[in-house]
C-alpha positions, -999 to 999 in steps of 0.1 A, spaced: 0 0 0 14 34 -9 17 61 17 -9 82 -1 -35 56 6 -23 45 41 -41 65 67 -17 52 94 15 59 76 26 88 98 10 74 130 36 61 154 10 39 171 5 20 139 38 1 146 24 -9 180 -8 -20 164 11 -41 139 29 -58 168 -4 -64 186 -20 -80 155 11 -101 150 8 -112 187 -29 -120 182 -23 -140 151 5 -160 168 -18 -167 198 -44 -182 174 -17 -202 157 -6 -216 190 -42 -223 200 -48 -242 168 -17 -263 173 -34 -285 200 -4 -281 224 -21 -257 248 -53 -261 269 -60 -225 276 -51 -189 270 -28 -186 301 -5 -212 287 -4 -194 254 4 -161 271 34 -177 288 46 -191 255 42 -157 238 62 -141 266 89 -168 261 89 -160 224 98 -124 231 65 -106 227 61 -76 249 43 -81 282 22 -49 276 9 -64 243 0 -97 260 -18 -78 288 -37 -58 261 -49 -90 245 -57 -105 279 -81 -76 286 -100 -85 254 -125 -110 269 -139 -120 236 -105 -127 221 -95 -147 251 -128 -167 249 -121 -174 212 -85 -184 218 -97 -208 246 -123 -223 222 -96 -227 196 -75 -247 221 -105 -270 229 -113 -275 193 -77 -282 183 -72 -307 211 -105 -325 202 -91 -334 167 
């Protein structure tokens, strides 16, 4: 996407948002692997992988996302 069309191109927070979305995507990937039973285990794994604790805390505060990650864990382990 060119800068002319990217509304967040000059926004310093966009880098933080990119990191957050990367964290969230990784959390869903880990949940789908079947190795984890719940979000708390994934949060520890993300921290061990080097993700910022502040970003993990931000995702933890999103109750809907945590519920969906937990459901993904259950579904992946049921396969």
